[in-house]
C-alpha positions in Angstrom: 125.6 69.6 -64.3 128.8 72.1 -63.9 131.9 71.6 -62.4 132.3 74.0 -59.4 135.6 75.0 -61.0 133.9 76.1 -63.7 131.9 78.6 -61.9 134.6 79.9 -59.5 136.4 80.8 -62.7 133.6 82.6 -64.3 133.2 84.3 -60.8 136.7 85.5 -60.3 137.8 89.1 -60.4 140.6 88.7 -62.5 143.2 91.4 -60.3 142.3 88.9 -57.2 142.5 85.4 -59.1 145.4 84.3 -57.3 143.3 85.0 -54.0 140.9 82.8 -54.4 140.8 79.2 -53.2 142.9 76.5 -55.2 140.0 74.7 -55.8 141.3 72.3 -58.5 144.5 71.8 -56.4 142.8 70.5 -53.4 140.9 68.0 -55.5 143.9 66.8 -57.0 145.8 66.3 -53.6 142.4 64.7 -52.3 142.5 62.2 -55.1 146.1 60.9 -54.4 144.8 61.0 -50.6 142.3 59.0 -51.4 144.3 56.8 -54.1 146.8 56.0 -51.4 144.2 55.3 -49.0 142.7 52.3 -50.8 146.3 51.3 -51.7 147.0 50.9 -48.1 143.9 48.8 -47.3 144.2 46.8 -50.0 147.3 46.2 -48.5 145.7 45.4 -45.0 143.3 42.9 -46.2 145.8 40.9 -48.3 148.9 40.6 -45.5 148.3 38.3 -42.4 147.2 39.9 -39.1 150.3 38.8 -37.3 152.3 41.0 -39.8 150.1 44.0 -39.5 150.0 43.8 -35.3 154.4 43.8 -35.9 153.6 47.0 -37.6 151.5 48.8 -35.4 153.8 48.3 -32.6 156.6 49.4 -34.8 155.3 52.8 -35.3 153.6 53.0 -32.0 157.3 53.1 -31.1 158.3 55.6 -33.5 155.3 57.9 -32.7 156.7 58.0 -28.6 160.5 58.7 -29.8 159.3 61.6 -32.3 157.1 63.2 -29.1 160.2 63.1 -27.1 162.0 64.7 -29.6 159.5 66.9 -31.1 156.8 67.7 -28.6 155.6 70.4 -30.6 154.4 67.9 -33.5 150.7 68.4 -33.6 148.4 67.8 -36.8 145.8 69.8 -37.7 142.6 68.4 -36.5 142.1 69.6 -33.0 145.3 70.2 -31.9 145.8 66.5 -31.4 148.1 64.0 -32.9 146.5 62.4 -36.5 145.5 58.8 -35.1 144.5 56.5 -38.2 143.0 54.0 -35.5 139.8 54.0 -37.4 141.0 53.0 -40.5 143.3 50.5 -39.5 140.8 49.1 -37.0 137.9 48.7 -39.9 140.1 47.2 -42.3 141.6 44.8 -39.7 138.1 43.8 -38.2 136.8 43.1 -41.6 139.6 40.6 -41.6 138.2 39.3 -38.0 141.3 40.5 -35.9 141.4 43.6 -33.6 144.6 45.4 -33.9 146.0 47.6 -30.8 145.6 51.3 -32.0 148.8 53.4 -33.4 150.1 56.3 -34.4 151.1 57.1 -37.7 153.8 59.9 -38.0 155.0 61.6 -40.9 158.0 60.6 -42.6 158.8 63.7 -44.6 161.4 65.6 -42.9 160.9 68.9 -44.5 157.3 68.4 -43.1 158.8 67.8 -39.7 160.7 70.6 -39.8 158.2 72.9 -40.9 155.9 72.0 -38.4 158.3 71.5 -35.8 159.5 75.2 -36.2 155.7 76.4 -35.6 156.5 77.7 -39.3 153.6 78.7 -41.4 153.1 77.1 -44.4 153.2 78.8 -48.0 153.6 78.6 -51.3 157.5 77.4 -51.3 156.6 74.8 -48.4 157.7 71.7 -50.0 154.0 70.3 -49.3 152.6 72.8 -51.1 154.2 72.7 -54.1 153.1 72.1 -57.8 151.9 68.3 -58.2 155.0 67.7 -59.8 157.2 68.7 -57.4 155.3 67.1 -54.9 155.1 63.7 -56.1 159.1 63.8 -56.2 159.2 64.9 -52.3 156.8 62.3 -51.1 159.2 59.6 -51.3 161.9 62.3 -49.3 164.9 60.4 -50.2 166.8 58.3 -52.2 166.0 55.3 -50.6 162.5 55.9 -50.9 162.8 56.3 -54.8 164.8 52.6 -54.3 161.8 51.3 -52.7 159.5 52.5 -55.2 161.3 50.9 -58.0 161.6 47.6 -55.8 158.0 47.7 -55.0 157.1 48.1 -58.4 158.9 45.5 -59.7 157.8 43.0 -56.9 161.4 42.6 -54.5 160.2 44.3 -51.2 158.9 42.4 -48.7 155.6 42.3 -47.2 156.6 44.4 -44.2 158.6 47.3 -45.7 155.3 47.3 -48.4 153.0 48.1 -46.0 155.1 50.8 -44.3 155.7 52.5 -47.2 152.1 52.3 -47.7 151.0 53.5 -44.4 153.6 56.6 -44.7 152.6 57.4 -48.3 149.0 57.4 -47.3 149.2 59.6 -44.1 151.5 61.7 -45.9 149.1 62.5 -48.6 146.2 63.0 -45.9 148.8 65.7 -44.0 149.2 67.1 -47.0 145.8 67.7 -47.9 145.1 69.3 -44.5 148.8 71.6 -44.6 147.1 73.1 -47.9 143.6 73.2 -46.9 144.9 75.3 -43.9 146.9 77.3 -46.3 144.1 77.9 -48.3 141.7 79.3 -45.8 144.4 81.6 -44.4 144.9 83.1 -47.5 141.5 83.7 -48.2 141.3 85.3 -44.8 144.2 87.4 -45.1 143.1 89.1 -48.2 139.6 89.4 -47.2 140.7 91.1 -44.2 143.6 93.0 -45.9 140.4 94.6 -48.4 137.6 94.9 -45.9 140.0 97.6 -43.9 141.1 99.0 -47.0 137.4 99.8 -48.3 136.6 100.7 -44.4 139.6 103.5 -44.8 138.4 104.7 -48.3 135.2 105.4 -47.1 136.2 107.1 -44.1 138.3 109.5 -46.2 135.8 110.0 -48.5 133.1 111.0 -45.8 136.4 113.3 -44.3 136.4 115.0 -48.0 132.6 115.5 -47.7 132.9 117.2 -44.8 135.4 119.5 -45.7 133.6 119.9 -49.3 131.8 123.0 -50.2 129.0 120.1 -51.2 126.4 120.2 -48.3 124.5 116.6 -47.9 123.3 116.7 -44.8 120.6 119.3 -45.9 117.3 117.7 -46.4 116.3 118.8 -50.2 113.0 118.5 -51.7 111.6 114.8 -52.6 110.9 116.4 -56.7 114.3 117.7 -56.9 117.5 115.8 -58.2 120.9 116.9 -57.7 121.5 119.5 -60.0 118.3 121.2 -59.1 119.6 121.5 -55.7 122.7 122.9 -56.1 120.6 125.1 -58.4 118.0 126.3 -55.3 121.4 126.3 -52.9 123.1 129.0 -55.2 120.1 131.1 -55.7 119.5 131.0 -52.1 123.0 132.5 -51.7 122.6 134.8 -54.2 119.2 136.4 -53.1 119.6 135.7 -49.4 116.3 133.4 -49.5 116.0 130.5 -47.3 114.5 127.4 -48.7 112.3 125.3 -46.3 114.7 123.1 -44.2 117.6 124.8 -45.2 120.1 126.7 -43.4 122.7 129.4 -45.0 126.6 128.1 -44.3 128.7 130.8 -42.5 131.5 130.2 -45.0 128.8 131.3 -48.2 129.6 134.9 -49.2 126.4 137.1 -48.4 126.0 138.6 -51.9 123.1 140.7 -50.5 125.6 142.6 -48.4 127.9 143.5 -51.4 125.0 144.7 -53.2 123.5 146.8 -50.6 127.3 148.6 -50.1 126.8 149.3 -53.8 126.7 153.2 -54.1 126.3 154.2 -57.8 123.5 153.1 -60.1 125.5 152.9 -62.6 127.7 149.8 -61.4 124.7 148.0 -60.7 124.6 146.2 -63.7 127.9 145.4 -64.2 128.3 143.9 -60.4 125.2 141.9 -61.5 127.1 140.5 -64.4 130.3 139.6 -62.7 128.2 138.1 -59.8 126.2 135.9 -62.7 129.3 134.6 -64.0 130.6 134.1 -60.5 127.8 132.0 -59.7 127.8 129.9 -63.0 131.5 129.2 -62.3 130.8 128.3 -59.0 128.2 125.9 -59.8 130.2 123.6 -62.3 132.6 124.1 -59.5 130.4 122.0 -57.3 128.4 119.8 -60.4 132.0 118.7 -60.9 132.9 117.8 -57.0 129.7 116.0 -56.5 130.5 114.2 -60.0 133.7 113.1 -58.5 132.5 112.3 -54.8 129.8 110.0 -56.7 131.8 108.2 -59.2 134.5 107.7 -56.1 131.7 106.3 -53.7 130.3 104.1 -56.5 133.7 102.6 -56.9 134.4 102.0 -53.4 130.4 100.5 -53.2 131.5 98.3 -56.4 135.0 96.8 -54.6 132.2 95.8 -51.4 130.0 93.5 -53.5 133.0 91.7 -55.7 134.4 91.6 -52.1 131.3 89.8 -51.1 131.0 87.9 -54.4 134.9 86.7 -53.6 133.9 85.8 -49.6 130.8 84.0 -51.4 132.5 81.8 -54.0 135.6 81.0 -51.4 133.5 79.8 -48.7 131.0 77.4 -51.1 134.4 76.2 -52.5 135.6 75.1 -49.0 132.3 73.5 -47.9 131.9 71.8 -51.4 135.8 70.6 -50.9 135.1 69.5 -46.9 131.7 67.8 -47.8 133.9 65.4 -50.7 136.7 64.7 -47.8 134.1 63.8 -45.6 132.5 61.3 -48.5 136.1 60.3 -49.2 137.2 59.7 -45.7 134.0 59.3 -43.4 136.1 58.3 -40.5 137.9 61.9 -40.0 134.2 63.8 -41.0 133.9 67.0 -39.6 137.3 67.4 -38.7 137.3 70.8 -40.8 134.1 71.5 -39.5 134.3 75.5 -38.3 137.9 75.4 -40.4 136.3 78.0 -43.2 136.3 81.3 -44.6 134.1 84.1 -43.9 131.0 84.0 -45.2 131.3 87.9 -46.6 128.6 89.1 -44.0 130.8 92.3 -43.2 131.3 93.2 -46.8 127.5 92.8 -47.4 126.7 95.1 -43.9 129.6 97.7 -45.7 128.0 98.0 -49.2 124.7 98.3 -47.1 126.1 101.3 -45.1 127.1 102.7 -48.4 123.6 102.2 -50.5 121.8 104.3 -47.2 124.8 107.3 -47.7 124.3 107.4 -51.1 120.8 107.8 -51.2 120.7 110.1 -48.3 123.5 112.1 -50.6 122.0 111.7 -54.0 118.4 109.8 -54.0 116.7 111.7 -51.5 116.3 108.4 -49.0 115.6 106.2 -51.8 117.3 103.0 -51.2 115.6 101.4 -54.9 116.9 104.3 -56.8 121.0 104.1 -54.9 121.1 100.5 -55.8 120.3 100.8 -59.0 122.9 104.1 -59.7 125.4 102.6 -57.7 125.4 99.2 -59.5 126.7 100.3 -62.6 125.5 98.3 -66.3 129.0 98.9 -67.8 131.0 96.0 -69.0 128.8 92.3 -68.5 128.6 92.2 -72.4 126.0 95.1 -72.6 128.2 97.7 -74.5 128.4 97.2 -78.0 131.0 98.7 -80.6 130.2 97.4 -84.5 127.8 95.1 -83.3 125.4 97.8 -82.8 126.1 98.9 -86.3 124.9 95.1 -87.5 122.4 94.3 -85.1 120.6 97.6 -85.7 120.4 97.8 -89.8 119.5 93.8 -89.9 116.8 94.6 -87.2 115.6 97.6 -89.7 115.3 95.4 -92.3 113.2 92.6 -90.7 110.8 95.4 -89.6 110.7 96.7 -93.1 109.8 93.2 -94.5 107.3 92.7 -91.4 105.7 95.8 -92.5 105.6 94.2 -96.1 104.0 91.0 -94.9 101.4 92.6 -92.9 100.4 95.1 -96.1 100.0 92.5 -98.2 98.2 90.3 -96.5 95.5 92.6 -95.5 95.5 94.5 -98.4 95.3 91.3 -100.8 92.2 90.5 -98.9 90.4 93.4 -98.7 91.2 95.3 -102.2 91.3 92.0 -104.3 89.6 89.6 -102.1 92.6 87.0 -101.9 92.9 84.8 -98.9 95.5 86.4 -96.5 98.4 84.0 -95.5 96.5 83.2 -92.2 93.9 81.4 -94.5 96.6 79.4 -96.4 96.7 75.7 -95.8 100.5 75.9 -94.6 100.1 78.6 -92.5 100.4 76.7 -89.4 104.0 75.9 -90.5 104.5 79.4 -89.9 103.0 79.8 -86.8 105.2 77.0 -85.1 108.5 78.1 -86.7 107.3 81.4 -85.4 106.6 79.8 -81.7 110.2 78.6 -81.4 111.9 82.0 -82.9 109.4 84.2 -80.4 111.0 82.0 -77.5 114.6 82.9 -78.9 113.7 86.1 -78.7 112.5 86.4 -75.3 115.3 84.3 -74.0 117.7 86.8 -75.6 115.5 89.5 -73.3 115.5 87.5 -69.9 119.7 86.9 -70.5 119.8 91.0 -70.9 117.1 91.5 -67.6 119.2 88.9 -65.5 122.7 90.6 -66.4 121.3 94.3 -65.8 120.1 93.8 -62.4 123.0 91.3 -61.3 120.7 88.3 -61.3 123.4 85.3 -61.7 121.5 83.1 -64.4 125.0 81.0 -65.2 125.7 80.2 -61.8 121.9 79.3 -60.8 121.2 76.9 -64.0 125.0 76.0 -63.7 125.2 76.6 -67.2 129.3 76.1 -68.9 130.6 79.7 -68.9 132.3 78.4 -72.2 128.7 77.9 -73.5 126.8 81.5 -73.0 125.9 83.8 -75.2 125.8 87.7 -74.4 122.2 89.1 -75.2 124.1 90.8 -78.1 125.1 87.7 -79.4 121.8 86.0 -78.9 120.0 88.9 -80.4 121.8 88.7 -83.7 121.1 84.8 -84.1 117.4 86.0 -83.4 117.7 89.1 -86.1 119.1 86.6 -88.9 116.3 84.1 -88.0 113.8 86.5 -87.8 115.0 87.6 -91.5 114.7 84.5 -93.0 111.5 83.6 -91.5 110.1 86.7 -92.9 111.6 86.2 -96.3 110.4 82.5 -96.6 106.6 83.9 -95.4 106.6 86.4 -98.1 107.7 84.6 -100.9 105.5 81.9 -100.0 102.6 84.4 -100.1 103.2 86.0 -103.1 104.2 83.2 -105.3 101.0 80.7 -104.5 98.7 84.4 -104.5 100.7 84.5 -108.7 102.4 87.8 -107.8 105.2 86.4 -108.9 107.0 84.2 -111.8 106.4 80.7 -110.2 110.4 79.7 -111.1 110.2 77.9 -107.4 107.0 76.1 -106.4 105.0 78.3 -103.8 105.2 74.9 -101.4 108.8 74.5 -101.2 109.2 77.7 -99.1 107.5 76.1 -95.7 109.9 72.9 -96.7 112.8 75.4 -96.8 111.6 77.0 -93.5 111.4 73.6 -91.8 115.1 72.9 -93.0 116.4 76.4 -92.0 114.3 75.5 -88.4 116.2 72.3 -88.2 119.3 73.5 -89.0 119.3 76.4 -86.2 117.9 73.8 -83.6 120.8 71.4 -84.0 124.1 73.7 -85.0 126.3 75.1 -83.9 126.3 71.5 -81.8 128.7 72.6 -79.1 126.5 75.0 -77.9 123.3 72.9 -78.6 124.2 69.8 -77.2 123.5 71.4 -73.0 120.1 72.4 -74.6 119.2 69.2 -76.3 120.9 67.1 -72.9 118.7 68.9 -70.6 115.7 68.0 -72.8 116.2 64.5 -72.9 116.4 64.7 -68.9 113.5 66.5 -68.6 111.7 63.8 -71.1 113.4 61.3 -68.5 111.5 62.5 -65.3 111.0 61.2 -63.1 113.9 58.5 -63.2 116.1 61.4 -63.2 116.2 63.8 -60.3 115.8 67.5 -61.6 118.3 70.4 -60.9 116.9 73.7 -61.0 116.9 74.6 -64.6 115.5 71.4 -65.8 112.7 72.7 -63.7 112.7 75.9 -65.8 112.8 73.8 -68.9 109.8 71.9 -67.4 108.1 74.9 -66.5 109.0 76.6 -70.2 107.3 73.3 -72.2 104.2 74.2 -70.2 103.8 77.4 -72.1 104.7 76.0 -75.3 101.3 73.9 -75.8 100.6 75.3 -78.8 103.8 75.7 -80.4 104.1 72.0 -79.7 100.7 71.7 -81.6 101.5 73.3 -84.7 105.0 71.5 -84.5 102.9 68.3 -84.8 100.9 69.5 -87.4 104.2 70.5 -89.7 105.6 67.1 -88.7 101.8 65.2 -90.0 101.9 68.1 -92.9 105.3 66.6 -94.4 104.7 63.4 -93.8 101.6 62.9 -95.3 103.0 64.7 -98.7 100.4 67.5 -98.6 103.2 69.9 -98.8 103.9 68.9 -102.5 100.0 69.9 -103.8 99.0 73.6 -104.6 96.3 75.3 -102.9 93.9 74.6 -106.6 94.8 70.9 -106.4 93.7 70.5 -103.0 90.5 72.9 -103.9 90.0 70.5 -107.1 90.2 67.5 -105.0 88.1 68.6 -101.8 91.2 67.0 -99.9 92.6 69.4 -97.0 94.4 67.4 -94.6 91.7 65.0 -93.9 94.1 63.7 -91.5 93.1 66.3 -89.0 89.9 65.1 -88.6 91.5 61.2 -87.9 90.9 59.6 -84.7 94.7 59.3 -84.0 95.2 62.9 -84.6 92.3 64.5 -83.0 92.0 62.2 -79.8 95.0 60.7 -79.2 97.9 63.0 -80.8 96.9 66.1 -80.0 95.7 65.7 -76.3 98.9 64.0 -75.6 100.8 67.2 -76.9 98.9 69.2 -74.4 98.8 67.1 -71.3 102.7 65.8 -71.8 104.5 69.1 -70.6 101.9 69.4 -67.6 103.0 65.4 -67.2 106.5 65.7 -66.8 106.0 68.7 -64.2 103.9 66.7 -62.2 106.5 63.6 -62.1 109.8 66.3 -61.5 107.3 68.0 -58.6 107.2 63.8 -57.1 110.9 63.4 -57.7 111.7 66.2 -55.7 109.9 64.7 -52.7 111.5 61.4 -53.1 114.8 63.3 -53.1 113.8 65.7 -50.0 111.2 64.1 -48.4 109.1 67.4 -48.0 105.6 67.3 -48.5 105.7 71.0 -49.0 105.8 72.5 -51.4 106.8 69.4 -53.7 103.2 68.1 -53.5 101.2 70.7 -53.5 102.8 71.9 -56.4 102.5 68.4 -58.0 98.4 69.3 -57.2 98.7 72.2 -59.0 99.6 70.7 -62.4 97.4 67.5 -61.4 94.8 70.4 -61.8 95.6 71.8 -64.9 95.6 68.3 -66.3 92.0 67.8 -65.7 91.4 71.0 -67.3 93.1 69.5 -70.2 91.3 66.5 -70.1 88.1 67.8 -69.6 88.6 70.0 -72.8 89.6 67.0 -74.8 87.1 64.7 -74.1 84.4 66.4 -72.0 81.7 63.5 -72.2 80.2 65.1 -69.6 79.8 68.8 -71.3 79.3 67.3 -74.9 76.8 65.0 -73.8 74.8 66.9 -71.5 74.8 70.7 -72.6 71.0 70.7 -73.3 70.4 69.9 -76.4 67.0 70.9 -77.9 64.7 68.2 -79.3 61.7 69.2 -81.5 58.6 66.8 -82.1 55.7 68.0 -84.8 52.7 67.9 -83.4 48.9 67.9 -85.1 46.1 68.3 -83.1 42.5 67.4 -84.3 41.4 70.6 -85.9 44.4 70.6 -88.1 46.6 72.4 -86.6 50.5 71.8 -86.1 53.2 72.8 -83.7 56.7 72.0 -82.4 56.9 70.8 -79.1 60.6 71.4 -77.7 62.2 69.7 -75.0 66.1 69.7 -73.7 67.9 69.1 -70.3 68.9 72.8 -69.9 69.5 72.2 -65.9 71.9 69.1 -66.2 73.5 71.6 -69.1 73.8 74.6 -66.2 75.6 72.3 -63.8 78.2 71.0 -66.4 78.5 74.7 -67.1 78.8 75.6 -63.2 81.6 72.5 -63.0 83.6 73.5 -65.9 84.0 77.2 -64.5 84.9 76.3 -61.2 88.0 74.0 -62.8 88.8 76.6 -64.8 88.5 79.5 -62.6 90.1 77.0 -59.5 93.0 76.1 -61.9 93.8 79.6 -63.0 93.8 81.4 -58.9 95.6 78.3 -57.8 98.3 78.6 -60.5 98.0 82.5 -59.9 98.7 82.5 -55.6 101.8 79.9 -56.7 103.0 82.0 -58.7 103.3 85.2 -56.5 103.6 83.6 -53.3 106.2 80.6 -54.0 107.6 81.6 -57.5 108.4 84.7 -56.9 108.7 85.1 -52.9 106.1 88.3 -53.1 102.5 88.5 -51.3 104.3 89.1 -47.6 102.2 91.8 -45.7 105.0 93.0 -43.5 107.0 94.0 -47.3 104.0 95.8 -48.6 102.9 92.6 -50.3 106.1 92.3 -52.2 109.2 90.7 -50.7 112.4 91.5 -48.8 115.8 92.4 -50.3 114.3 93.1 -54.4 116.9 92.8 -56.4 114.3 95.3 -59.3 114.7 99.1 -58.4 110.8 100.4 -58.7 108.4 98.7 -56.8 105.9 99.4 -59.1 107.5 96.5 -61.7 106.5 94.1 -58.9 103.0 95.5 -58.3 101.7 95.7 -62.2 103.4 92.1 -62.8 101.3 90.8 -60.0 98.3 92.5 -61.7 98.9 91.3 -65.2 99.9 87.8 -64.1 96.4 87.3 -62.8 95.1 88.3 -66.4 97.6 86.2 -68.3 97.1 83.0 -66.0 93.5 82.7 -67.1 94.7 83.1 -70.6 97.5 80.0 -70.1 94.6 77.7 -69.2 92.8 78.2 -72.4 95.6 77.4 -74.4 95.6 73.7 -73.0 92.0 73.4 -74.4 92.9 71.3 -77.8 92.0 72.8 -81.3 88.7 71.5 -83.1 87.8 69.8 -79.4 84.1 71.5 -80.1 83.5 73.3 -76.6 82.6 76.4 -76.4 85.2 77.9 -74.4 87.6 77.1 -77.2 89.6 80.0 -78.5 89.1 81.2 -82.4 91.7 79.4 -85.0 92.4 83.1 -85.8 93.6 83.7 -82.0 95.9 80.9 -81.7 99.4 82.9 -82.8 98.2 85.5 -80.6 97.8 83.7 -77.6 100.7 81.9 -77.9 102.7 85.1 -78.2 101.0 86.3 -75.0 101.8 82.9 -73.2 105.4 83.0 -74.0 105.9 86.4 -72.6 104.1 85.6 -69.7 106.4 83.4 -69.3 109.5 85.3 -69.6 108.1 88.0 -67.3 107.5 85.2 -64.8 111.1 84.1 -65.3 112.7 87.4 -64.5 110.9 87.3 -61.0 111.4 83.1 -61.0 115.0 83.8 -60.9 115.4 86.9 -59.2 113.6 85.2 -55.9 115.9 81.7 -56.4 119.0 84.3 -56.9 117.8 86.2 -52.8 116.6 82.5 -51.0 116.9 78.9 -51.8 113.9 78.1 -51.7 114.0 74.4 -53.3 116.8 73.8 -51.6 118.9 73.0 -55.4 122.4 74.5 -53.7 124.1 73.5 -50.8 125.0 77.1 -50.0 122.1 79.5 -50.0 124.0 83.0 -50.5 124.6 83.3 -54.7 127.5 86.0 -56.0 126.0 89.2 -58.4 126.7 88.5 -61.3 129.7 91.4 -62.7 131.7 91.2 -65.6 135.3 89.8 -64.7 137.2 90.0 -67.4 137.6 86.4 -68.2 137.0 85.1 -71.8 135.7 81.5 -71.7 134.6 80.8 -75.0 135.8 78.2 -77.1 135.9 80.5 -80.6 134.8 83.8 -80.0 133.5 86.2 -83.1 135.0 89.5 -83.5 133.1 91.9 -85.9 135.5 94.4 -87.3 134.8 97.6 -88.7 135.6 97.1 -92.1 133.7 93.6 -92.1 130.1 94.9 -91.0 130.8 98.0 -93.3 131.4 95.1 -96.1 128.5 93.2 -95.2 126.1 96.3 -95.3 127.4 97.6 -98.7 126.8 94.1 -100.1 122.9 93.5 -98.4 122.2 97.0 -99.8 123.3 96.1 -102.9 121.3 92.7 -103.2 118.4 95.1 -102.1 118.3 97.7 -104.5 119.1 95.0 -107.6 115.5 93.4 -106.3 113.6 96.0 -105.8 114.8 97.5 -109.4 113.8 94.0 -110.4 110.1 94.3 -109.0 109.6 97.7 -110.4 110.5 96.3 -113.9 108.8 93.3 -113.6 105.6 95.2 -112.1 105.9 98.0 -115.3 106.6 95.4 -117.7 103.2 93.5 -116.7 101.2 97.0 -116.6 102.1 97.3 -120.1 101.2 94.0 -120.9 97.8 94.5 -119.4 97.0 98.0 -121.1 98.2 96.2 -124.2 95.6 93.5 -124.0 92.9 95.8 -122.8 93.6 97.8 -126.2 93.6 94.9 -128.1 90.2 93.2 -126.6 88.6 97.2 -127.7 89.6 96.8 -131.0 88.5 93.7 -131.6 84.6 94.6 -130.0 85.0 97.8 -132.2 
């Protein structure tokens, strides 16, 4: 779980960084206050009760004296002097003694002066200085310094030690209170200042629009955009025609009157050309003015959104630090209740107002289109320079290799009768690695969509910002892995079909791909370690309390059942030594992967692989019920996975279905006349019963999962919102309807992927469709994740967070990477030249080898023909 301090740094606006809550400073002061309080309590328990009572009386007297001298001295909690009555009473009660209440008065002269004068604390106040300065000021004078040394050496008496411990604990606690109050005031002042500035800028923009020549108050036709609307208005001014719903402004020139005053017909053409030039110039001026208004409104809107994020992060920080204080000092619980900064409601309302204005001016009242245009996508790691070129040419190479593989497989099967790559014995190895590679691509797609539409996946998943890659970095890594995958597959197919020299055994290519895949899953370890730690915690369910990211990983695992089956096959393929043998040796020995037909693999290992992801999610749901005590939605969600497990168990063993599917039995009969016949009987009725049972189970599980996706995971299906949900973040409503329709079909395919291969069931998917069904299910899970995180961003549905609001995902200008790769232009060009040279060399070698082979074939044919003659 990532600390809130890293989240705060990742979401800070760079130019406002000094105005955020100093969360780490408050944590440090709170830790010191806790340490001082612990030391004080230990002394109280250790010292005699009589001494404690004496100290109490002396401090009460000091409190009365200080109250007479400075009646305005008040602490922060409710305007009343701070009392440590509860703390001391608790400590003395543990020693079966009762001490009279007393007040602890801060001994710091600087604090007393500042507090009595009623001055507001600031960064120069001794209590709010850096930790090193605070540690020196906490002793206050040379006397305290000497006492500190004597206490450390054991030369001070018990009474002095207790007095100093009480003073130090109270001083540290007061320091935290003053710092907390200072941070709240700092955030509130800046928030109000920015809010007023945004309001003033907005009013100034409206005034400038009212005085400009662009009339946004006229409602354009639905099908027209800004440029078309301006064109129509100029046509209206030129020809004197009024559009429906439009009225010509009094300030617009009447060109029709000017034309009517023209007397000479010879001047008409000159006047018309002059008007055309004038209208073109005016049109360009209006377009520039409209673009300027757009940019100004977009800038104000973005500032309002960032201010909303500013308030959310500070509000969350104060809530968290207040809860830490309540846990550390339970006797003073709730003293900060209500003393928290604004949660950003006003900034959000101001942003909503700008959305309505923008939609009215530029989007014909379409709020979603206005939101899409106002949240510009520049920044956020989506804009590329030389990385685009690097990604583009590597992607082009992968596309050519993919076409090459597809062509050789199809052409080799139909023209030469050779077995395609799908029929090779090591194909499941490539299929399993392809599943992992496909999810890498889909993960990059997910990060891109979340970043584009401001879904703060880093905040929701509690990622360490230093270990987060941009979508372009993910796509670059996926392209490199795809290149290696396609080259390995092509080389394996060519070598196994004897289309290339066997300098390297064909089975070495699958083994190389396995090693490369393992390397990519482990290295770089700094980036992969969080992934493996999350997988470990998912496997430990229900012993580990699941976070939102762990639940997400568990859901992804349920979509990777086919991938896990192929990975299990790959492990057995390597462990059994089958990778050493060639295709010919397998055919000669008739010993092709006999371990796939064994009991332990077919009836134990494969069913466990199919059930294990569902079992993990089932346990996570039970653990969430244990943590929250809420039956709904946790137990209802657990029932969903239990129903899916029953589908898997039925598909694995289905003893009723296999034993009672109406096998027909034939008995030969011979009558007295010597005529023979066959009597056929079976259990067709029971077969239909079990068939209906299976279909009902299958359909129920699919529909239950689909309804849960739409209503619970996505927050859609609300009738009052057009069967969608409130506060949608994607711009087009059609996206939601299309995805809901597609998910209905794809959910049925997901249940089919839970059926183990070679189970003998009639409803089992053919082997040649495994790769397709695997890819389709991973794609469905990717689409599901788009809307699942959108719903979690909008509403804290599962209660994983203490604060419901989540800041939007903006590029803040902070660089959290441990080590960033900078692709300089000349490096990319050198890489392109090197790769291009290698491709040309390999192509030339292939052409020469093909020509030599053709020449040898021709020589052999001529020699054979001459021998026949």
